[in-house]
VEXLOVEX-532388 format. One record per atom (N, C-alpha, C): residue in one letter; x, y, z. Coordinates in steps of 0.001 Angstrom, whole numbers, padded with zeros to 6 digits, always signed. Layout:
BEGIN
AXYZ...
***
This chain:
BEGIN
M-007488+039459-007450M-007940+040229-008608M-006929+041300-008998I-006434+042049-008018I-005586+043195-008321I-004309+042780-009026A-003693+041686-008582A-002441+041242-009201A-002665+040842-010654R-003703+040080-010923R-003999+039656-012291R-004315+040854-013181L-005048+041798-012618L-005475+042956-013394L-004282+043817-013797L-003390+044081-012852L-002261+044968-013127L-001193+044318-013993Q-001257+043000-014153Q-000297+042300-015007Q-000853+041991-016395D-002110+042329-016618D-002767+042021-017885D-002417+043098-018909S-001629+042759-019904S-001183+043744-020891S-002344+044286-021711E-003322+043425-022007E-004482+043882-022777E-005266+044932-022002A-005453+044681-020697A-006170+045632-019855A-005397+046950-019762K-004073+046867-019646K-003269+048085-019557K-003367+048909-020840D-003321+048251-021973D-003432+048968-023248D-004790+049654-023364A-005836+048950-022963A-007182+049520-023033A-007316+050702-022083A-006712+050617-020889A-006772+051703-019921A-006034+052934-020439R-004865+052725-021060R-004103+053855-021626R-004900+054546-022730A-005599+053754-023536A-006374+054325-024633A-007535+055165-024116A-008110+054752-022984A-009278+055446-022440A-008910+056655-021597C-007721+056646-021001C-007314+057756-020121C-005795+057800-020068S-005202+058563-020961S-003739+058589-021073S-003074+059521-020073E-003865+060377-019407E-003249+061388-018552E-002955+060887-017131R-003367+059692-016797R-003182+059198-015440R-002430+057872-015446D-001850+057533-014292D-001127+056266-014121D-002058+055101-014457V-001563+054161-015251V-002412+053073-015739V-002935+052211-014603D-002146+052030-013537D-002622+051232-012409D-003821+051896-011740E-003769+053215-011623E-004904+053919-011014E-006136+053812-011894V-005945+053951-013198V-007087+053841-014123V-007747+052478-013986L-006943+051423-014016L-007498+050075-013891L-008185+049867-012550A-007569+050393-011485A-008170+050225-010161A-009511+050937-010067R-009605+052127-010637R-010869+052864-010566R-011952+052204-011425V-011566+051672-012573V-012543+050932-013373V-013013+049697-012597A-012075+049031-011922A-012445+047875-011101A-013420+048273-009999W-013181+049426-009371W-014113+049895-008341W-015484+050178-008948N-015493+050675-010189N-016759+050893-010876N-017536+049597-011030V-016804+048505-011254V-017429+047192-011410V-017894+046650-010063L-017096+046859-009028L-017379+046274-007711L-018528+046950-006978A-018511+048287-006945A-019404+049027-006048A-020529+049706-006812E-021685+049747-006205E-022805+050474-006772E-022567+051978-006631P-023211+052800-007455P-023028+054247-007375P-023306+054794-005977G-022460+055705-005543G-022661+056381-004264G-022300+055560-003051D-021598+054437-003224D-021215+053590-002088D-020231+054358-001201G-020714+054823-000053G-019893+055636+000827G-018741+054889+001463V-018898+053580+001678V-017806+052791+002252V-016663+052703+001249A-016999+052470-000012A-015966+052439-001047A-015283+053795-001165G-016072+054870-001136G-015506+056207-001240G-014553+056526-000106A-014926+056131+001116A-014065+056397+002274A-012783+055583+002205L-012904+054324+001772L-011732+053452+001690L-010752+053964+000629I-011268+054389-000511I-010418+054921-001576I-009751+056212-001126A-010510+057070-000436A-009948+058334+000037A-008807+058097+001017E-008903+057035+001820E-007893+056776+002837E-006666+056056+002284L-006889+055059+001430L-005784+054204+000990L-005353+054442-000451G-006157+055168-001224G-005905+055273-002654G-006592+054122-003367P-006922+054274-004654P-007721+053250-005339P-007039+051897-005467V-005714+051875-005671V-005027+050597-005875V-004980+049786-004590E-004504+050401-003516E-004396+049676-002241E-005785+049341-001699A-006746+050251-001877A-008115+049974-001430A-008682+048764-002160L-008372+048640-003452L-008842+047487-004225L-008205+046207-003728R-006946+046276-003345R-006264+045098-002810R-006962+044625-001528V-007274+045583-000659V-007959+045240+000594V-009341+044645+000309A-010016+045194-000684A-011391+044776-000964A-011485+043408-001624T-010458+043021-002406T-010616+041829-003233T-009652+040686-002933D-008518+040968-002309D-007531+039919-002067D-007668+039358-000667A-007964+038092-000584A-008195+037459+000716A-006952+037515+001606D-005767+037556+001005D-004529+037555+001789D-004009+038953+002095A-004741+039987+001683A-004267+041357+001914A-004231+041660+003401V-003230+042387+003804V-003123+042828+005197V-004045+044025+005364L-004991+043899+006254L-006001+044938+006428L-005493+046018+007373V-005213+047183+006815V-004826+048329+007636V-006098+048906+008236P-006145+049102+009566P-007373+049622+010184P-007788+050946+009539P-008923+050973+008830P-009363+052190+008157P-010213+053069+009068V-010521+054251+008555V-011444+055132+009270V-012834+054500+009296T-013172+053794+008229T-014467+053136+008136T-014625+052111+009253P-015772+052103+009944P-015990+051111+011001P-015763+049691+010479P-015063+048851+011217P-014734+047493+010741P-015943+046688+010283R-017047+046796+011019R-018224+045998+010640R-018767+046449+009286A-018837+047770+009079A-019330+048285+007795A-018402+047866+006664L-017086+047890+006929L-016134+047489+005902L-016270+046018+005559Q-016424+045172+006583Q-016547+043734+006338Q-017810+043423+005543E-018906+044090+005884E-020152+043875+005141E-019986+044318+003684A-019247+045431+003490A-019027+045921+002134A-018173+044945+001331I-017125+044416+001967I-016253+043461+001283I-017048+042235+000838E-017989+041815+001668E-018806+040647+001329E-019694+040900+000117R-020098+042158-000101R-020911+042441-001295R-020041+042771-002506W-018793+043202-002279W-017908+043532-003400W-017280+042289-004033R-016795+041367-003196R-015971+040268-003721R-016674+039378-004739P-017986+039128-004626P-018620+038317-005670P-018577+038963-007055R-018346+040266-007099R-018293+040980-008375R-016872+041094-008924A-015882+040681-008154A-014478+040861-008549A-014167+040021-009776S-013926+040686-010893S-013679+039976-012145S-012815+040823-013072P-011572+040430-013296P-010742+041154-014271P-011382+041209-015650Q-012112+040158-016022Q-012754+040145-017333Q-013828+041226-017425A-014554+041455-016328A-015580+042493-016335A-014951+043872-016538V-013764+044079-015948V-013045+045342-016132V-012643+045497-017598L-012114+044428-018167L-011690+044456-019570L-012888+044691-020495D-014005+044048-020210D-015210+044224-021028D-015684+045679-020987A-015635+046287-019792A-016057+047683-019656A-015156+048603-020476L-013860+048363-020441L-012918+049177-021209L-013118+048995-022712H-013349+047764-023139H-013614+047522-024553H-014929+048188-024980G-015902+048176-024067G-017166+048852-024364G-016969+050344-024560A-016099+050932-023739A-015798+052352-023880A-015097+052635-025204E-014178+051751-025565E-013449+051915-026824E-014400+051858-028014A-015395+050987-027934A-016324+050803-029051A-017153+052049-029329V-017448+052835-028277V-018267+054045-028469V-017435+055313-028309R-016114+055139-028256R-015180+056263-028134R-015430+057088-026870A-015713+056399-025798A-015891+057073-024510A-014531+057251-023836R-014364+058340-023137R-013136+058567-022395R-013426+058493-020905L-012401+058212-020126L-012541+058141-018677L-012047+059446-018070V-012830+059992-017166V-012466+061221-016461V-012326+060874-014991L-011122+061089-014444L-010809+060664-013080L-010669+061861-012137P-010993+061665-010854P-010820+062741-009874P-009393+063275-009881G-009288+064593-009823G-007977+065216-009802G-007404+065492-011173G-008040+064959-012220G-007556+065184-013579G-007985+066540-014101A-007418+066919-015232A-007687+068237-015800A-009164+068422-016165L-009850+067354-016524L-011245+067452-016951L-012241+067116-015854W-011755+066759-014668W-012667+066380-013582W-013462+067592-013111P-014802+067499-013046P-015608+068626-012554P-015524+068722-011024A-014948+069808-010541A-014761+069973-009096A-016083+069935-008346A-017182+070256-009026A-018497+070244-008369A-018834+068886-007800M-018330+067814-008413M-018620+066464-007925M-017997+066206-006559D-016936+066919-006233D-016261+066694-004957D-017138+067079-003773D-018164+067894-004024D-019075+068269-002938D-019855+067062-002415L-019875+065984-003174L-020566+064764-002735L-019737+063961-001748D-018497+064389-001507D-017616+063781-000508D-017423+062290-000807V-017623+061415+000171V-017371+059984-000044V-018385+059347-000996H-019453+060072-001284H-020464+059554-002217H-020234+060060-003641A-019120+060740-003867A-018784+061188-005218A-018450+059983-006085P-018633+060090-007394P-018293+058959-008267P-016806+058663-008238T-016448+057402-008383T-015035+057038-008413T-014390+057470-009725M-015210+057687-010760M-014769+058170-012058M-016001+058398-012907L-015821+059025-014075L-016931+059251-014993L-016563+058727-016375W-017558+058178-017060W-017419+057719-018439W-018109+058770-019307V-017404+059302-020286V-017924+060442-021045V-017815+060194-022539R-018926+060370-023224R-018944+060420-024693R-019200+061867-025082G-018291+062450-025834G-018479+063836-026236G-017474+064755-025577D-017879+065984-025361D-017005+067045-024848D-016982+067049-023322A-015959+066427-022737A-015858+066368-021276A-015621+067742-020668G-015139+068689-021451G-014914+070031-020937G-016187+070735-020512L-017336+070293-021037L-018613+070906-020658L-018951+070675-019193L-018359+069652-018573L-018673+069338-017180L-018178+070423-016232S-017232+071230-016679S-016705+072311-015841S-016987+073691-016415A-017612+073744-017600A-017943+075037-018204A-018987+075752-017336E-019018+077063-017390E-019977+077832-016603E-020706+078836-017490P-021956+079143-017115P-022750+078542-016042P-023368+077220-016482R-023749+076413-015508R-024412+075125-015761R-025726+075102-014994V-026804+074780-015674V-028111+074741-015017V-028777+073400-015308A-029261+072753-014261A-029984+071491-014401A-031466+071794-014577I-032053+071265-015645I-033493+071411-015897I-034092+070017-015913V-034964+069730-014964V-035512+068386-014802V-037013+068465-014604G-037654+067301-014695G-039092+067283-014470G-039711+065958-014843A-041015+065970-014935A-041805+064750-015122A-041537+064092-016469R-041537+062751-016462R-041472+062013-017726R-042795+062142-018479A-043882+061994-017747A-045211+062141-018355A-045622+063608-018251S-044903+064456-018947S-045112+065896-018833S-046318+066339-019670S-046804+067520-019370S-047913+068097-020124S-047361+068996-021222G-048243+069463-022108G-047815+070410-023133G-047281+071687-022515Y-047884+072094-021407Y-047439+073289-020674Y-046002+073107-020199G-045698+071953-019619G-044353+071703-019114G-043331+071610-020229D-043690+070901-021317D-042776+070777-022455D-042457+072144-023053L-043485+072979-023177L-043299+074302-023761L-042337+075146-022924L-042548+075153-021604L-041694+075966-020734L-040276+075411-020665A-040148+074082-020591A-038806+073478-020539A-038016+073845-021795A-038680+073770-022954A-038007+074107-024207A-037664+075589-024266E-038582+076427-023813E-038329+077876-023836E-037161+078236-022923F-037172+077693-021708F-036101+078001-020764F-034756+077470-021263A-034741+076207-021651A-033483+075585-022064A-032926+076259-023311G-033794+076577-024275G-033331+077230-025492G-032738+078599-025218D-033432+079394-024414D-032931+080739-024097D-031611+080669-023329L-031542+079762-022354L-030330+079662-021533L-029155+079128-022338A-029390+078075-023112A-028310+077512-023923A-027866+078497-024996G-028822+079236-025542G-028492+080215-026563G-027627+081346-026048S-027689+081586-024747S-026876+082651-024150S-025603+082113-023503G-025320+080817-023721G-024041+080273-023266G-024083+079340-022084A-025247+079106-021493A-025325+078190-020357A-025312+076742-020845V-024753+075858-020034V-024777+074425-020312V-026015+073842-019643V-026879+073208-020406V-028115+072633-019875V-027862+071180-019484I-028074+070876-018211I-027868+069532-017663I-029217+068857-017468S-029350+067597-017854S-030569+066854-017563S-030270+065355-017630G-031340+064542-017552G-031144+063111-017405G-031452+062258-018607G-031734+062875-019757G-031947+062099-020977G-033269+061353-021049A-034178+061580-020089A-035434+060831-020042A-036480+061451-020958Y-037623+060764-021063Y-038759+061328-021786Y-039265+062565-021042G-040138+063317-021669G-040774+064436-020998G-039893+065662-020924I-039813+066239-019726I-039105+067505-019522I-037634+067394-019900D-036984+066286-019520D-035559+066108-019851D-035345+066210-021362G-036119+065445-022101G-035965+065429-023549G-036231+066789-024164A-037262+067483-023676A-037587+068808-024201A-036436+069774-023973A-035810+069687-022793A-034688+070581-022465A-033476+070291-023350H-033149+069008-023500H-032008+068636-024354H-032232+069096-025797R-033418+068822-026336R-033682+069152-027744R-033628+070660-027977A-034162+071418-027036A-034156+072873-027200A-032735+073419-027180A-031906+072886-026296A-030513+073333-026229A-029787+073031-027531L-029988+071825-028049L-029363+071453-029323L-029919+072301-030468G-031205+072612-030393G-031857+073349-031464G-031313+074743-031670V-030739+075340-030625V-030164+076690-030752V-028645+076630-030888G-028121+075397-031075G-026677+075259-031198G-025948+075398-029876G-026672+075182-028775G-026076+075315-027453G-025519+074009-026927A-025042+074041-025699A-024398+072880-025070A-025359+072205-024105T-025346+070882-024105T-026175+070128-023172T-025457+068852-022760V-025713+068419-021532V-025101+067214-020967V-026210+066312-020449A-026168+065040-020854A-027133+064043-020372A-026430+063088-019428L-026917+062997-018209L-026369+062072-017214L-027264+060840-017156L-026687+059681-017456L-027457+058445-017573L-027334+057577-016327A-028339+056711-016139A-028314+055762-015024A-027660+054449-015418G-027489+054216-016721G-026796+053035-017218G-025526+053433-017929G-024883+052479-018594G-023652+052776-019306G-023866+053724-020468V-022819+054482-020826V-022948+055441-021926V-023063+054747-023277D-022844+053441-023296D-022995+052684-024542D-024388+052094-024681R-025257+052353-023707R-026620+051804-023734R-027613+052955-023702A-028203+053253-024841A-029169+054345-024909A-030432+053958-024147Y-030812+054791-023194Y-032052+054545-022447Y-032659+055901-022111P-033947+056068-022428P-034865+055082-023016P-034584+054832-024500Q-035083+053715-024990Q-034838+053326-026374Q-035297+054389-027364G-036385+055041-027034G-036917+056068-027927G-036029+057285-028054H-035005+057391-027222H-034093+058536-027273H-032728+058168-027843Q-032656+057071-028577Q-031380+056665-029157Q-030787+057752-030042S-031594+058301-030947S-031072+059331-031851S-030735+060609-031095L-031538+060955-030103L-031260+062155-029303L-029947+062011-028555L-029733+060867-027919L-028502+060669-027159L-027282+060601-028071R-027454+060058-029273R-026345+060069-030231R-025969+061503-030605E-026987+062334-030790E-026719+063733-031143E-026054+064467-029984I-026510+064176-028766I-025886+064813-027599I-024426+064392-027486A-024141+063122-027780A-022757+062641-027695A-021854+063337-028704V-022439+063796-029818V-021648+064485-030844V-021520+065973-030536K-022610+066595-030089K-022628+068050-029922K-022502+068498-028467G-022669+067572-027541G-022569+067890-026123G-021797+066805-025402A-022393+066223-024377A-021732+065137-023656A-022766+064216-023034V-022519+062918-023159V-023317+061891-022482V-022417+061285-021416V-022893+061261-020183V-022039+060936-019037V-022712+059898-018140S-021892+059022-017559S-022383+058070-016559S-021269+057763-015565E-021665+057334-014379E-020668+056913-013395E-020547+055390-013346V-021375+054685-014123V-021316+053224-014122V-020643+052751-015408P-020045+051555-015409P-019279+051086-016567P-020136+050858-017799C-019481+050883-018946C-020157+050514-020181C-020715+049097-020030G-021907+048889-020579G-022564+047594-020461G-023521+047490-019296T-023511+048475-018379T-024363+048423-017181T-025794+048838-017526A-026751+048055-017058A-028164+048360-017300A-028672+049359-016262P-029559+050270-016663P-030157+051176-015680P-031147+050436-014791T-031177+050776-013523T-032137+050204-012576T-032762+051348-011785K-033831+051052-011078K-034502+052092-010293K-033528+052744-009321W-032729+051933-008632W-031774+052495-007682W-030755+053384-008384R-030285+052970-009548R-029274+053755-010261R-029845+055073-010767F-031134+055091-011099F-031759+056358-011475F-031745+057320-010289L-032133+056823-009125L-032157+057682-007941L-030755+058160-007585S-029781+057268-007710S-028411+057643-007405S-027872+058630-008432R-028231+058434-009696R-027820+059353-010765R-028287+060781-010483N-029443+060916-009827N-029997+062245-009578N-029066+063132-008763R-028267+062521-007879R-027357+063333-007078R-026282+063971-007955L-025924+063296-009061L-024925+063840-009977L-025484+065035-010741I-026742+064944-011156I-027388+066073-011829I-027398+067276-010901A-027784+067052-009645A-027848+068149-008671A-026468+068723-008390A-025461+067865-008290A-024111+068334-007983A-023520+069108-009148L-023755+068634-010359L-023144+069266-011529L-023780+070611-011851G-025068+070743-011624G-025737+072011-011906G-025391+073072-010869Q-025102+074276-011327Q-024902+075380-010392Q-026232+075893-009867A-027302+075481-010513A-028669+075704-010047A-029517+074602-010653T-030588+074246-009966T-031508+073215-010457T-032902+073803-010570V-033539+073573-011709V-034902+074049-011939V-035800+072844-012216V-036871+072721-011455V-037860+071662-011674V-039048+072296-012395V-039308+071845-013614V-040359+072456-014433V-041717+071860-014110E-041803+070557-014074E-043025+069855-013674E-042616+068630-012879A-043395+068272-011888A-043089+067073-011102A-044321+066657-010325G-044580+065347-010315G-045634+064825-009463G-045204+064834-008008W-046128+064495-007128W-045842+064561-005693W-044661+063684-005302R-044533+062505-005930R-043443+061588-005613R-042478+061418-006800S-042367+062424-007598S-041517+062353-008786S-040041+062185-008430G-039298+061537-009322G-037850+061446-009145G-037196+062804-009156S-037853+063786-009770S-037306+065144-009776S-037277+065740-008375I-038196+065307-007517I-038163+065757-006128I-036909+065228-005451N-036518+064012-005820N-035280+063431-005307N-034080+064269-005750T-034063+064688-007016T-032989+065547-007508T-032970+066868-006746A-034144+067436-006544A-034238+068702-005819A-033742+068560-004385G-034051+067420-003753G-033567+067188-002393G-032050+067158-002330H-031425+066529-003332H-029964+066519-003390H-029424+067929-003585A-030066+068707-004465A-029615+070074-004700A-029690+070893-003419A-030788+070738-002680A-030945+071473-001426A-029887+071069-000411S-029610+069758-000321S-028623+069287+000654S-027219+069743+000302L-026966+069993-000982L-025654+070470-001424L-025542+071991-001387G-026631+072659-001021G-026611+074113-000987G-026713+074758-002353R-027184+074004-003358R-027352+074565-004684R-028660+075347-004751P-028673+076465-005462P-029931+077200-005646P-030965+076313-006332L-032205+076413-005876L-033269+075543-006367L-034451+076385-006809G-034920+076149-008038G-036087+076844-008544G-037175+075871-008929A-038405+076307-008841A-039548+075476-009230A-040527+076336-010020V-041102+075753-011063V-042047+076456-011921V-043456+076145-011436P-044244+077143-011100P-045611+076874-010640P-046502+076447-011790G-047565+075758-011460G-048537+075331-012467G-049932+075423-011893P-050934+074984-012615P-052302+074994-012101P-052415+074156-010826V-053137+074641-009863V-053274+073907-008603V-054022+072597-008794T-054715+072463-009905T-055450+071234-010200T-054601+070214-010958S-053379+070589-011320S-052538+069718-012137S-051673+068816-011270A-051826+067495-011431A-051008+066545-010677A-049537+066659-011055T-049253+067080-012300T-047861+067174-012734T-047150+068399-012180S-047892+069280-011518S-047262+070432-010871S-047280+070336-009352S-047900+069296-008817S-048018+069192-007357S-046646+069098-006682G-045696+068447-007339G-044359+068354-006771G-043659+069695-006736C-043862+070520-007771C-043268+071860-007782C-043840+072702-006656H-045128+072595-006432H-045746+073354-005343H-045232+072869-003995R-044965+071589-003904R-044379+071031-002676R-042983+071621-002446L-042202+071765-003499L-040863+072346-003368L-040939+073805-002936L-041899+074537-003481L-042054+075939-003107L-042461+076088-001644R-043248+075150-001179R-043747+075238+000200R-042757+074686+001221D-042177+073529+000940D-041397+072816+001960D-039884+072940+001806Y-039392+073228+000616Y-037950+073264+000392Y-037428+074684+000159D-038293+075663+000278D-037906+077054+000060D-037332+077264-001336A-037864+076528-002304A-037451+076746-003686A-037923+078123-004134R-037172+078712-005055R-037563+080005-005615R-038574+079779-006728C-039603+080595-006760C-040578+080529-007840C-039956+081166-009075V-039846+080392-010163V-039265+080927-011387V-040257+080782-012532T-040416+081857-013292T-041363+081856-014410T-040735+082370-015697T-039493+082871-015629T-038802+083383-016812T-037344+082949-016763T-036676+083045-017911T-035246+082715-017928T-034449+083714-017102A-034905+084961-017043A-034201+085954-016220A-034218+085537-014756E-035354+085007-014297E-035441+084565-012897E-034581+083335-012657I-034443+082474-013672I-033561+081310-013534I-032113+081764-013424R-031723+082733-014250R-030342+083234-014167R-030039+083801-012788E-031036+084404-012168E-030837+084973-010836E-030463+083905-009820L-030883+082664-010071L-030579+081590-009123L-029085+081435-008932W-028326+081356-010038W-026885+081180-009877W-026146+082513-009764E-026746+083596-010287E-026075+084883-010190E-026022+085382-008758T-026953+084932-007908T-026928+085341-006505T-025746+084734-005767T-025158+083671-006320T-024006+083047-005666T-022687+083611-006149V-022717+084412-007237V-021482+084996-007749V-020967+086022-006759G-019695+085907-006413G-019099+086827-005455G-019317+086451-004011M-020075+085376-003751M-020356+084996-002379M-019106+084736-001552P-018007+084157-002107P-016819+083923-001306P-016244+085171-000660Q-016631+086373-001168Q-016119+087594-000572Q-016997+088085+000566G-018152+087468+000735G-019064+087907+001775G-018719+087318+003122D-019420+087788+004148D-019150+087327+005511D-019487+085862+005678A-020583+085413+005049A-021012+084025+005244A-019984+083042+004724A-019179+083482+003727A-018228+082556+003129A-017105+082177+004072A-016980+082919+005192A-015956+082556+006167A-016237+081167+006732D-017485+080737+006674D-017854+079409+007143D-018785+078780+006108P-018248+077955+005211P-019094+077336+004181P-020263+076548+004761E-020101+075994+005957E-021191+075233+006564E-022376+076145+006879Q-022084+077422+007242Q-023178+078361+007474Q-023933+078640+006186V-023191+078729+005085V-023839+078957+003797V-024796+077815+003491R-024337+076578+003697R-025175+075416+003425R-026408+075398+004321L-026229+075762+005584L-027355+075757+006509L-028349+076860+006161R-027844+078057+005836R-028738+079151+005454R-029581+078770+004239D-028945+078092+003261D-029671+077690+002059D-030747+076659+002365A-030554+075891+003439A-031520+074853+003802A-032711+075407+004581L-032558+076620+005116L-033620+077237+005905L-034670+077891+005020S-035856+078064+005566S-036945+078721+004861S-037415+079922+005668T-037882+080952+004975T-038451+082098+005688T-039916+081864+006035R-040514+080840+005411R-041950+080613+005595R-042277+079417+006474T-041509+078349+006327T-041814+077107+007021T-040748+076812+008074A-041181+076518+009291A-040235+076138+010346A-039734+074720+010075V-038429+074569+010029V-037828+073278+009682V-037068+072726+010881P-037356+071502+011321P-036637+070907+012461P-035155+070724+012151A-034349+070681+013204A-032897+070546+013040A-032528+069278+012287Q-033264+068189+012530Q-032938+066927+011851Q-033141+067047+010339E-034212+067735+009925E-034457+067929+008502E-033426+068891+007903L-033029+069906+008670L-031989+070822+008202L-030675+070078+007995A-030400+069115+008867A-029191+068309+008710A-029247+067511+007422R-030407+066951+007106R-030552+066178+005870R-030370+067069+004642R-030989+068252+004690R-030910+069142+003527R-029495+069699+003321S-028818+070012+004409S-027509+070668+004304S-026352+069688+004199G-026598+068417+004562G-025514+067439+004555G-024614+067544+005764L-025051+068266+006805L-024280+068405+008046L-024851+067471+009105S-024091+067236+010151S-024605+066427+011258S-025606+067243+012059V-026500+066564+012766V-027491+067261+013591V-026796+068088+014660T-025735+067545+015246T-024992+068278+016278T-024422+069573+015722R-023842+069507+014510R-023263+070709+013900R-024338+071714+013554V-025484+071228+013043V-026595+072118+012719V-027071+072864+013961E-027219+072154+015063E-027690+072792+016292E-026707+073848+016787A-025418+073555+016650A-024402+074529+017074A-024455+075783+016201L-024573+075586+014888L-024625+076730+013977L-025903+077538+014171L-027019+076857+014436L-028277+077564+014672L-028155+078491+015879G-027435+078031+016909G-027222+078879+018084G-026476+080159+017731L-025445+080031+016893L-024677+081205+016469L-025525+082133+015606L-026262+081554+014674L-027099+082360+013783L-028234+083050+014547E-028728+082400+015602E-029777+083019+016413E-029247+084254+017121L-028006+084176+017606L-027390+085332+018258L-027232+086504+017293E-026990+086176+016014E-026837+087217+014995E-028187+087743+014509G-029272+087093+014916G-030586+087496+014457G-030927+086978+013077A-030112+086021+012570A-030322+085507+011219A-031397+084431+011168V-031646+083764+012304V-032669+082728+012366V-033502+082925+013624A-034677+082330+013627A-035557+082394+014794A-036199+081039+015010R-036303+080633+016280R-036968+079381+016595R-038476+079566+016474S-039133+078557+015903S-040584+078604+015755S-041132+077215+016038G-041685+077029+017221G-042187+075715+017604G-041047+074727+017691A-041167+073616+016956A-040137+072587+016983A-039104+072792+015881G-039207+073906+015143G-038286+074122+014036G-037665+075500+014029W-037025+075822+012916W-036297+077087+012758W-036661+077716+011423R-036744+079059+011430R-036956+079811+010205R-035803+080778+009985R-035527+081084+008727R-034593+082164+008436R-035312+083486+008611S-034709+084421+009309S-035332+085709+009554S-035494+086467+008247V-036620+087131+008075V-036878+087907+006864V-035830+089000+006758G-035228+089097+005578G-034194+090121+005362G-032809+089655+005685A-032668+088449+006309A-031337+087939+006630A-030666+087432+005365A-029348+087592+005302A-028605+087160+004102A-028602+085661+004015
***
């Protein structure tokens, strides 16, 4: 695949048109990886990080390639190659590039001037590239706040999402959401309504408006904001891709606010990613009898989310992180992530803290020992709490 792809003049021309700032071979290789691997494929991410996208693609697709022993365990790599190779198609790469050209989408690659550094926090699960319609500069503009919630939202949720998003966008914040019905749509529309900036992260290609009822909304966002995806043009959204897309919303937002969410809402998945990345997390309370607020109450109880009821309280979420690199905790970023994963109210086991912080259980246990000596945490039964008053 790699040899045919890099010798295809049509593919090279299309790659140059979509991303002129990077080497054409790298652009083609990354688009090929977009075709081969599903979003968040950690084996693909590790292989690319070790060998670079071009050589990694050669290993993944060419049967005669000499396999350099990678960091990735051989068995995991072999299983990954078996799922990648059936998708290896130079024509699929060309179709994706032509799809981008048709909707004037540009490619944003890691390390480029427009690449949002926030995505790098996802490590090997970061996207191999992003497809963007609109202003790619918004992905790095500050501040950025993710506002998410239930698709089947109530009037109460729609009202608050619009109020928060409008006030925040009107004061210069970039509103991030997922382009869905309900809370997402209310947040996007409010941001646009005040002439503010908004970014919609999709689970399918940027050339495929989903849901269908938001075609006009997504077109407007592409003109006045940005519509973004990590999957190639032409890709259909699936349940798995929605869940995987949520990690991008959490990573891109400097804070995440859940306005309404059911007990098993996809917004809880987004909040979990935000917590594991150490991003500030807010939840809007609702009536205790409301099923659409049960997920928010769960976040307040189990994830140590901050209760937010005004735009001022939402701003406090990211403003508390301003200047943090000058503090003592910043000497060890892993401590910052662990502290953010702890709760002052609920004792959290080390294994759950590892999931929330993205650290290994062994590392979490070691850090907890240090923090206990400082009086910053206390053991409670089978779990750990952050000490009241601790930074």
